[in-house]
N, C-alpha and C positions, 0 to 999 in steps of 0.2 A: 606503345613502347614495349619492347621485349627486354625482360630483366632475368639474369641468371645469377643465382647464389651458388657459389662454388666453395667446397671444402674438400678435405682429403678423402673421406670414406662415404660422404653423403648419408651419414647415419644419425646425426644429431643436430649440430649447429646449423648446417645448411638447410636441413629439413624444417627446423623451427623457423628459420629466417624466411623460407619460402611461404610457410603458413601465415606468418605475421604480415609479410608484404601483401599477400593476397587479401588478408583481412582488412588492412588499412587502405588498400587500393579500392576495395568495394565500399568501405565506410566513407572514404573521402571522395568517392565518385571520380576516381582516376583510372581511365582505361589502360590496362596493362596486362600483358601475358607474362606470367612469372613461373620460372622453372628453378629447380636446383639439381646439382650434379656433384659428383666427386671425381677426383683424379683416379680413384679405385672404387669398385662396387663392392658393398658388403651387405648390410641389412640396417633397417631403422631400429635404433636402440629402444628397448621397452621403457626406459626411464624418460626418454624424449616423448614417447607417446603418452605416458602417464602425466607428466607435468603440463603438456599442452592441453590434454583433456581437462585438466583443472581449470583452465581459462576458456573452455568451450571450443577449442580448436582440435579437430580430429586428424591425427596422422595415421590411423590404422590402415587406410588404403594406400598410403605412400610406400614406395619402394625405393631402394637405393639404386642410383643410376650413374653412369658415366656420361660424359659429354656426347659420346657416340650413340647413346640411347635416345637422345633428344631429336625432335624434328628441327631441321635447319640449324645445326649447332654452331655455325659460324656467323649467324646473323642475329646478334644481340646488340641492343642499344647501350646496355649497361651490364657489366660483369662486376659483381660484388664478391670478393673473397673474404671469408670469415675466419680463416685460420692461416697461420704463417706458412705452413707447408704448401697449402694450395696457392698462396700468393707467389711463392718461389717457383712452383711448378705450373703456374697458369700458362696455358698455351698463348701463342701470339694471335691476337685478333686483328681484323682489319682496322685501319686508322679511324673509322667512324665510331668504333666501339669505345665508350668511356669505361675506365676501370677505376674501381675504388677498393681499398683494402681496410677493413676494420677487424682487428684480431680479438676474438672472444676466447676466454679461457676454456679449456676442454674439461667438461664436468664428468667425463667417463671415469668410472671407478670410485666416484665420490657419492655422498649421500644426496637425497632428493633436494635438500636445501641449496646445495651448490647448483643443481640442475635448475631450480627455480630462479636463482640469481641470473644465470645465463639466459634463461627464457625471458625474464623480465627486461634484461638489458637489450636483447634482440628486439623485443616488442617496442621499447622506447625508440631505439635507433630506426626501426622500420616505420614507425609513425612519422618521425621527423623527416626521413628520406622521402616518403611518399608526399608529405605536405610540401616539401621543397621542390620536388619534381613537378608537382601540380602547378607550382608558380613558375615553372620553366627555369629552375635554378638547380644546378648541380652542387650540393654542399661539399665542403672539404672533408677529408678523412678525419681531421682533428675535430671538426664540429660534430660529425657522426659519432665519434668515440665519446665526446662530451655528452651528447644527447643520450647515449646509451648508459652513461654513468660509469664507463670503464675505468676512469681515473681512480675511482674508489674501489674497484674490484681487484686490481693487480697488487 
C-alpha cells in the first residue's frame, strides 16, 4: 500500500505524520510505502524535529517536498490530508485513490507543549489508521479524529 500524508508546507504536521505512520507500519507488520509532501516546499521546522526526537523518531534527514518531488506521485492508495488548506488544494487523484482528511491544529509559533500535543495526536491517529488498514478496513474521518483525541484539542 502507498500512503501520502499531505499538508501545506510539508514542514511539520505531514512530516510528523509520515514518521508516525512508518513507525506503526513497522511495529504492526503492515507493509506500506509512506511519503509526505506539501502543496508548497519550505523546510522541516526545528520544533517538529525536536518533539519527534523526544519519542525516538528522527526527522533530521527529512526534507520538505512537493508532490512533484515524489516517485510516481499520482499512484497512491491513500492520501491523508492533515490541514484544511491542503484538503482544499488537494489535487484530483484517480478514482482508485482513497482520500481522508483529519485537521490537526498548526503548532507553529507556539511553545513546545503545543507541538507535543499535535505530535501525540498524530501518533494516536497513525496507530489507529495502520491497525485498521491491516484489518483491510478504511476508518472514517470522524473515527480517526476521535482516535487522535482532536475533539479535546480544538
